[in-house]
C-alpha positions as CSV (number, residue, x, y, z in Angstrom):
1,X,-66.7,25.1,-30.8
2,X,-67.4,28.8,-31.0
3,X,-66.9,31.6,-28.2
4,X,-69.0,34.5,-27.8
5,X,-68.1,37.0,-25.7
6,X,-68.2,40.5,-24.1
7,X,-64.6,40.7,-24.0
8,X,-63.5,43.4,-26.5
9,X,-60.8,41.9,-29.4
10,X,-57.8,43.5,-27.8
11,X,-58.2,41.5,-25.1
12,X,-60.0,38.0,-26.0
13,X,-57.1,36.0,-28.2
14,X,-54.9,36.0,-25.3
15,X,-57.5,34.7,-22.9
16,X,-58.5,32.2,-25.2
17,X,-55.0,30.7,-26.0
18,X,-55.2,30.1,-22.5
19,X,-58.1,28.0,-22.7
20,X,-56.1,26.0,-24.9
21,X,-58.9,24.2,-26.9
22,X,-59.4,24.3,-31.2
23,X,-62.2,26.7,-31.2
24,X,-63.3,27.0,-35.2
25,X,-64.7,31.2,-34.3
26,X,-64.1,33.7,-31.5
27,X,-66.9,36.0,-31.7
28,X,-67.2,39.7,-30.1
29,X,-69.9,42.8,-28.1
30,X,-66.9,44.6,-30.5
31,X,-67.8,42.1,-33.9
32,X,-71.3,42.6,-33.0
33,X,-71.8,45.8,-31.5
34,X,-73.8,44.7,-28.7
35,X,-73.3,43.2,-25.4
36,X,-75.1,40.2,-24.3
37,X,-77.3,39.5,-23.2
38,X,-78.8,41.8,-25.9
39,X,-79.9,39.4,-28.8
40,X,-78.5,41.5,-31.3
41,X,-75.2,39.6,-30.1
42,X,-76.3,36.2,-30.9
43,X,-78.0,36.5,-34.3
44,X,-74.6,38.7,-35.5
45,X,-73.6,35.2,-34.5
46,X,-76.2,33.7,-36.2
47,X,-75.4,35.6,-39.1
48,X,-71.9,34.7,-39.1
49,X,-72.3,31.3,-38.9
50,X,-74.9,30.5,-41.1
51,X,-76.9,28.4,-39.0
52,X,-79.6,28.6,-36.5
53,X,-80.1,28.1,-32.6
54,X,-81.8,25.2,-33.0
55,X,-78.5,23.5,-34.4
56,X,-76.9,24.8,-31.5
57,X,-75.7,24.1,-27.9
58,X,-75.1,26.8,-25.8
59,X,-72.9,26.4,-22.8
60,X,-72.4,28.6,-19.9
61,X,-72.5,29.5,-15.8
62,X,-74.4,32.9,-16.6
63,X,-78.4,32.9,-16.6
64,X,-78.2,36.5,-16.7
65,X,-75.8,37.2,-19.9
66,X,-76.1,33.6,-21.9
67,X,-79.0,30.9,-20.6
68,X,-82.2,33.6,-20.9
69,X,-81.0,34.8,-24.3
70,X,-80.4,30.9,-25.4
71,X,-83.6,30.5,-24.2
72,X,-85.8,33.2,-25.6
73,X,-83.6,32.2,-29.1
74,X,-84.2,28.3,-28.9
75,X,-81.3,27.1,-29.2
76,X,-81.5,23.3,-29.5
77,X,-79.5,22.8,-26.2
78,X,-78.7,24.9,-23.5
79,X,-76.2,23.6,-20.5
80,X,-75.5,25.1,-17.1
81,X,-72.3,24.9,-16.1
82,X,-72.9,25.0,-12.2
83,X,-70.2,26.9,-10.5
84,X,-72.0,28.0,-7.8
85,X,-72.1,31.9,-8.4
86,X,-76.0,31.7,-9.7
87,X,-78.8,29.9,-8.4
88,X,-80.1,26.8,-10.8
89,X,-82.7,28.3,-12.8
90,X,-84.0,24.7,-14.5
91,X,-86.7,26.6,-17.3
92,X,-83.8,27.9,-18.6
93,X,-80.9,24.8,-19.0
94,X,-81.4,21.8,-20.8
95,X,-78.9,20.1,-19.1
96,X,-77.1,21.0,-16.4
97,X,-73.2,19.8,-15.5
98,X,-71.1,20.7,-12.5
99,X,-67.8,21.6,-14.5
100,X,-67.4,21.7,-18.3
101,X,-65.8,18.0,-17.5
102,X,-69.1,16.9,-17.6
103,X,-69.6,18.3,-20.9
104,X,-68.5,14.8,-22.5
105,X,-71.2,13.2,-21.2
106,X,-73.9,15.5,-22.1
107,X,-73.0,15.2,-26.0
108,X,-72.2,11.5,-26.0
109,X,-68.3,11.2,-25.6
């Protein structure tokens, strides 16, 4: 699991620690010198990871800042977490879950 966040480096690590999950990498807008939804932020992450969008799954509750860009980049899968603050836009997501707990089912666990 990897995080690409619009947070800056000074604040992201406390936020990540609260999640209590094992993230392999955490990338910020400060690292990428670009804020999402700019593709530069996503491209920076893929350059650092040495992989392509087709090999990745994107999980987010934001169409504006994440899913539209993820769709444009051709992510292999895009999971929309429907938390109720944005309407569903099926074109941009390949899967929809009600909360992050539904992700295990999407990946076959």
